[in-house]
One Martini backbone bead per residue (centre of mass of N, CA, C, O) as a GRO file, in nm:
protein
  150
    1MET     BB    1   0.385  -2.877  -0.070
    2HIS     BB    2   0.420  -2.578  -0.272
    3ILE     BB    3   0.728  -2.429  -0.392
    4PHE     BB    4   0.843  -2.121  -0.536
    5THR     BB    5   1.171  -2.041  -0.645
    6THR     BB    6   1.358  -1.723  -0.688
    7GLY     BB    7   1.669  -1.685  -0.801
    8PRO     BB    8   1.931  -1.543  -0.958
    9ASP     BB    9   1.974  -1.814  -1.145
   10ASP     BB   10   1.662  -1.823  -1.262
   11MET     BB   11   1.704  -1.585  -1.439
   12LEU     BB   12   1.603  -1.500  -1.772
   13PHE     BB   13   1.672  -1.358  -2.061
   14GLU     BB   14   1.428  -1.158  -2.251
   15GLU     BB   15   1.463  -1.010  -2.542
   16GLN     BB   16   1.170  -0.940  -2.629
   17TYR     BB   17   1.144  -0.763  -2.330
   18ASN     BB   18   1.407  -0.663  -2.174
   19VAL     BB   19   1.420  -0.903  -1.952
   20ALA     BB   20   1.414  -1.078  -1.656
   21GLY     BB   21   1.293  -1.425  -1.609
   22ARG     BB   22   1.027  -1.639  -1.450
   23ARG     BB   23   0.826  -1.879  -1.512
   24ILE     BB   24   0.566  -2.047  -1.347
   25PHE     BB   25   0.462  -2.175  -1.612
   26PRO     BB   26   0.492  -2.477  -1.586
   27TRP     BB   27   0.373  -2.667  -1.279
   28LYS     BB   28   0.353  -2.988  -1.224
   29GLU     BB   29   0.305  -3.007  -0.901
   30ALA     BB   30   0.046  -2.809  -0.928
   31VAL     BB   31   0.015  -2.681  -1.240
   32ALA     BB   32   0.035  -2.741  -1.557
   33GLU     BB   33  -0.219  -2.572  -1.729
   34PRO     BB   34  -0.331  -2.292  -1.711
   35PHE     BB   35  -0.551  -2.009  -1.814
   36TRP     BB   36  -0.280  -1.876  -1.716
   37GLY     BB   37  -0.014  -1.646  -1.631
   38GLY     BB   38   0.334  -1.624  -1.495
   39ALA     BB   39   0.590  -1.393  -1.349
   40TRP     BB   40   0.908  -1.306  -1.286
   41ILE     BB   41   1.048  -0.964  -1.290
   42ASP     BB   42   1.339  -0.788  -1.423
   43VAL     BB   43   1.453  -0.448  -1.412
   44GLU     BB   44   1.707  -0.278  -1.490
   45PRO     BB   45   1.893  -0.026  -1.450
   46GLY     BB   46   1.794   0.190  -1.720
   47ALA     BB   47   1.563   0.015  -1.815
   48THR     BB   48   1.328  -0.103  -2.074
   49SER     BB   49   1.071  -0.247  -2.158
   50THR     BB   50   0.915  -0.375  -2.412
   51ALA     BB   51   0.697  -0.265  -2.616
   52HIS     BB   52   0.351  -0.386  -2.581
   53ALA     BB   53   0.078  -0.596  -2.702
   54HIS     BB   54  -0.234  -0.772  -2.607
   55ASP     BB   55  -0.522  -0.998  -2.550
   56GLU     BB   56  -0.463  -0.955  -2.249
   57ASN     BB   57  -0.476  -0.948  -1.932
   58GLU     BB   58  -0.284  -0.748  -1.682
   59MET     BB   59  -0.058  -0.780  -1.395
   60PHE     BB   60   0.126  -0.579  -1.164
   61PHE     BB   61   0.353  -0.662  -0.885
   62VAL     BB   62   0.534  -0.463  -0.694
   63THR     BB   63   0.834  -0.552  -0.486
   64GLU     BB   64   1.073  -0.373  -0.623
   65GLY     BB   65   1.134  -0.064  -0.650
   66SER     BB   66   1.131   0.174  -0.934
   67GLY     BB   67   0.918   0.367  -1.174
   68VAL     BB   68   0.780   0.384  -1.513
   69MET     BB   69   0.456   0.361  -1.623
   70ARG     BB   70   0.324   0.264  -1.949
   71ILE     BB   71  -0.009   0.337  -2.088
   72GLY     BB   72   0.002   0.448  -2.360
   73ASP     BB   73  -0.021   0.796  -2.274
   74GLU     BB   74   0.025   0.696  -1.982
   75LYS     BB   75   0.196   0.805  -1.680
   76ARG     BB   76   0.348   0.632  -1.386
   77ARG     BB   77   0.449   0.600  -1.076
   78VAL     BB   78   0.627   0.317  -0.933
   79SER     BB   79   0.620   0.083  -0.647
   80ALA     BB   80   0.640  -0.085  -0.390
   81GLY     BB   81   0.294  -0.208  -0.367
   82ASP     BB   82   0.206  -0.194  -0.653
   83THR     BB   83  -0.080  -0.211  -0.878
   84VAL     BB   84  -0.128  -0.316  -1.222
   85PHE     BB   85  -0.364  -0.258  -1.486
   86ILE     BB   86  -0.399  -0.423  -1.811
   87THR     BB   87  -0.547  -0.391  -2.097
   88PRO     BB   88  -0.625  -0.489  -2.383
   89PHE     BB   89  -0.427  -0.353  -2.646
   90LYS     BB   90  -0.214  -0.207  -2.459
   91ASP     BB   91   0.047  -0.022  -2.470
   92HIS     BB   92   0.354  -0.124  -2.287
   93ASP     BB   93   0.584  -0.012  -2.018
   94LEU     BB   94   0.896  -0.032  -1.813
   95THR     BB   95   1.089   0.194  -1.615
   96ASN     BB   96   1.413   0.197  -1.471
   97ASP     BB   97   1.522   0.493  -1.277
   98GLY     BB   98   1.704   0.349  -1.090
   99THR     BB   99   1.970   0.165  -0.888
  100THR     BB  100   1.778  -0.079  -0.879
  101ARG     BB  101   1.593  -0.322  -0.907
  102LEU     BB  102   1.291  -0.413  -1.078
  103ARG     BB  103   1.028  -0.596  -0.925
  104PHE     BB  104   0.783  -0.832  -1.061
  105ILE     BB  105   0.460  -0.958  -1.092
  106THR     BB  106   0.299  -1.143  -1.350
  107ILE     BB  107  -0.042  -1.154  -1.474
  108TRP     BB  108  -0.227  -1.350  -1.720
  109TRP     BB  109  -0.546  -1.322  -1.913
  110GLY     BB  110  -0.788  -1.389  -2.180
  111SER     BB  111  -0.716  -1.522  -2.422
  112ALA     BB  112  -0.831  -1.676  -2.693
  113GLU     BB  113  -0.677  -1.941  -2.640
  114ALA     BB  114  -0.756  -1.979  -2.339
  115ILE     BB  115  -1.062  -1.977  -2.376
  116ALA     BB  116  -1.076  -2.220  -2.568
  117ALA     BB  117  -0.939  -2.423  -2.375
  118GLU     BB  118  -1.141  -2.395  -2.141
  119ARG     BB  119  -1.395  -2.471  -2.294
  120ALA     BB  120  -1.297  -2.754  -2.382
  121TYR     BB  121  -1.244  -2.868  -2.103
  122TRP     BB  122  -1.541  -2.838  -1.989
  123ALA     BB  123  -1.681  -3.000  -2.205
  124GLU     BB  124  -1.534  -3.263  -2.138
  125GLN     BB  125  -1.612  -3.283  -1.834
  126PHE     BB  126  -1.939  -3.272  -1.925
  127GLY     BB  127  -1.995  -3.416  -2.206
  128ILE     BB  128  -1.987  -3.182  -2.422
  129GLU     BB  129  -2.020  -2.969  -2.667
  130ASP     BB  130  -1.831  -2.734  -2.808
  131PRO     BB  131  -1.965  -2.431  -2.907
  132GLY     BB  132  -1.672  -2.318  -3.027
  133ALA     BB  133  -1.601  -2.567  -3.247
  134GLY     BB  134  -1.763  -2.478  -3.466
  135PRO     BB  135  -1.819  -2.300  -3.754
  136ALA     BB  136  -1.900  -2.033  -3.599
  137ALA     BB  137  -1.606  -2.005  -3.453
  138ALA     BB  138  -1.388  -1.969  -3.672
  139PRO     BB  139  -1.381  -1.658  -3.720
  140ALA     BB  140  -1.293  -1.579  -3.431
  141LEU     BB  141  -1.022  -1.733  -3.437
  142GLU     BB  142  -0.907  -1.597  -3.690
  143ASP     BB  143  -0.907  -1.304  -3.573
  144ALA     BB  144  -0.680  -1.380  -3.350
  145GLU     BB  145  -0.477  -1.386  -3.545
  146GLY     BB  146  -0.174  -1.203  -3.491
  147VAL     BB  147  -0.179  -1.172  -3.204
  148THR     BB  148   0.001  -1.075  -2.952
  149GLY     BB  149   0.170  -1.303  -2.752
  150ARG     BB  150   0.336  -1.546  -2.537
   0.00000   0.00000   0.00000
């Protein structure tokens, strides 16, 4: 049985995002490096996570507190029990306008890097050449450079 516990002392402040968090992966005992990522995140009362965009899909599962989610020009109130889906390249942030912490789990997937790694992994598993590793794939991977990732 594999259990991941996140206590108050496990959360580390991530200045880049202006939140406290604990990344779930890598989790050697369960999954070393999946082709997606996840973390527990706390937004302190009165704080706003740093606005950012990336090439991944992302979901927030709000477990405690409430606040205002902004994706692009759209804003919506969220609270415990809400699930938010964020499409790639959409600028987003989350404001905790309450008096207690706002906690959520975030899961992200589908970055160019993760897709390339997954494709290479399965090509190796099946003993075939990775069709994305040849010269034709190089421009697509080069285009992905500079995209804000995690």
